[in-house]
C-alpha positions in Angstrom: 104.1 50.3 142.7 103.9 49.7 138.7 103.1 53.6 138.5 105.9 54.8 140.5 108.1 52.6 138.6 107.0 53.7 135.3 107.3 57.4 136.6 110.7 57.0 137.6 111.9 55.8 134.4 110.0 58.5 132.5 111.8 61.3 134.5 114.9 59.6 134.8 115.1 59.8 130.8 114.2 63.4 131.2 117.1 63.9 133.3 119.3 61.9 131.1 118.5 63.6 128.1 118.6 67.1 129.6 122.5 66.2 130.3 123.2 65.6 126.8 121.2 67.7 125.0 123.6 71.1 125.1 121.6 74.4 125.9 122.5 77.9 125.3 123.4 79.7 128.6 123.8 76.8 130.5 126.4 77.0 133.3 127.0 73.6 135.9 123.4 72.1 135.4 122.9 69.3 137.5 120.1 66.5 137.5 119.6 63.7 139.8 117.7 60.3 140.4 117.4 58.6 143.9 116.2 55.2 144.9 116.3 54.5 149.0 114.4 52.9 151.6 112.8 54.7 154.8 110.3 55.0 157.6 107.5 57.1 157.5 105.4 57.9 160.2 101.6 59.3 160.4 100.2 61.2 163.1 96.4 62.2 163.4 93.2 61.9 165.1 90.1 60.2 164.2 91.7 58.0 161.5 92.8 54.6 161.2 96.2 55.3 159.6 98.6 56.4 162.7 102.1 54.5 162.8 105.0 53.8 161.6 105.5 52.2 158.2 108.2 50.9 156.1 108.5 51.8 152.6 110.7 52.6 149.3 111.6 56.5 148.1 112.1 57.8 145.0 113.8 61.1 144.5 114.2 63.5 141.7 115.9 66.7 140.8 117.1 69.7 138.7 119.0 72.3 139.3 121.8 74.7 138.8 125.4 75.5 140.8 125.1 79.3 141.9 128.3 79.3 143.4 130.9 77.3 144.1 129.6 76.5 147.8 125.8 76.6 146.5 123.2 74.6 144.1 119.7 75.8 143.7 117.4 72.7 143.2 113.8 71.7 142.6 113.1 68.4 144.4 110.2 65.7 144.1 110.5 63.3 146.4 107.9 60.3 147.2 107.9 58.0 150.2 105.3 54.8 149.5 104.0 51.8 151.9 102.8 49.2 150.0 101.3 46.3 151.7 99.8 45.3 155.0 103.0 44.9 157.2 103.9 47.9 159.8 102.6 49.7 162.3 98.7 50.8 163.1 96.6 49.2 165.3 93.9 49.4 162.2 93.5 50.3 158.8 96.8 48.6 158.1 95.8 47.7 154.8 95.7 51.0 153.5 98.5 51.8 151.4 100.2 54.9 152.5 102.1 57.5 149.9 103.6 61.2 150.4 105.2 63.7 147.6 107.1 66.7 148.4 107.8 68.9 145.8 110.6 71.5 147.3 112.8 74.3 146.5 115.7 73.4 148.0 119.7 74.6 148.3 122.4 72.4 149.2 125.5 73.7 150.6 129.3 72.3 149.9 131.3 73.4 153.1 134.5 72.8 150.9 132.7 74.0 146.9 131.1 71.4 145.2 134.0 69.5 144.2 134.5 68.3 147.7 131.8 65.8 148.0 130.1 66.6 151.5 126.9 68.7 151.1 123.8 69.9 153.3 120.6 69.9 152.3 117.1 72.2 153.1 114.0 73.2 151.7 110.4 74.2 151.6 107.6 73.2 149.5 103.9 71.4 149.3 103.5 68.1 150.6 100.7 65.6 149.6 99.4 62.9 151.6 97.8 59.7 149.7 96.4 56.9 151.7 93.6 54.3 149.5 92.4 50.8 149.1 91.8 50.5 145.7 92.1 52.8 143.1 89.3 54.2 143.2 88.7 54.4 146.8 91.1 56.3 148.3 92.3 60.1 148.8 94.7 62.9 148.1 95.2 66.0 150.2 97.8 68.7 150.1 100.0 71.0 152.8 103.0 72.5 153.6 106.6 70.8 154.1 109.9 71.0 154.9 113.0 68.8 154.3 116.8 68.3 155.5 119.3 66.3 154.6 123.3 65.4 154.0 125.1 63.7 152.0 128.3 63.2 149.8 129.1 63.1 146.2 131.3 60.7 144.9 133.2 61.7 141.6 132.1 65.7 141.9 134.5 66.2 138.9 133.1 63.9 136.8 129.8 64.2 134.5 128.2 61.6 136.5 128.6 61.0 140.1 126.7 59.0 142.6 125.4 60.3 146.6 125.0 58.7 149.6 122.0 60.5 151.4 120.4 60.6 154.8 117.0 62.7 154.2 114.2 63.9 156.6 111.1 65.4 156.0 108.1 67.1 157.9 104.7 67.6 156.3 101.4 69.1 157.8 98.2 68.5 156.3 96.2 69.3 158.9 92.1 68.0 158.9 91.2 65.7 156.1 87.5 65.7 154.8 86.3 62.9 152.9 85.0 62.7 150.2 86.4 65.9 149.1 83.9 68.5 149.1 81.9 67.5 151.8 81.9 67.9 155.7 82.6 64.3 156.7 85.8 64.8 159.2 88.0 61.5 158.1 91.2 63.1 159.7 92.4 65.8 162.2 95.6 67.2 162.6 97.1 64.8 160.0 101.1 65.3 160.2 103.9 62.7 158.6 107.6 62.2 158.8 109.7 60.3 156.8 113.5 59.3 157.4 114.9 58.0 154.6 118.4 56.7 153.2 119.1 56.5 149.8 121.7 56.8 146.7 121.4 59.3 144.2 122.7 59.6 140.5 123.3 62.5 139.2 124.2 63.7 135.6 126.6 67.1 135.6 126.1 69.3 132.5 129.3 71.9 132.5 128.9 74.2 129.2 132.2 75.5 127.7 
């Protein structure tokens, strides 16, 4: 949890600096930092991490307004289950974490200055499971995401957006330790459904 908090603070500082420092040829650039809560559902065979778990979410994104209805973003989202509560008959003491690195689009039906938006994207997804800092695994696959939100005060330099998001990741077979022929999990997939609040910084060059 401490690592996640430190990462959030560092990246939020970068987004803030990106807003306040003028950049040549930059037009309607946005950066967002968000926190929330979500449920992650893991399905796999030959593994002990099956189940649905509550967890905290972190989101950071950076991008640019393409036209009055569309934003293009690079998006990072993390879901983390910390502790022993949640689904799963065995192995519930293992900590679980997913990360998504997504190229996404936000579509505003009534233009970017009128709040409501739809979001979707494709990218890389990462699954992490561990007992201690030195005993665990990290594997990657492909993922998709979708969501809706409403940007409050979109004409200001800083706005707030409540969001609902869905992400799906497919990892496949996981061998542990890395490089071995020992199958740890087969058919790994995860789904995260979350609600959060994003703080968005808008930089509009004159």
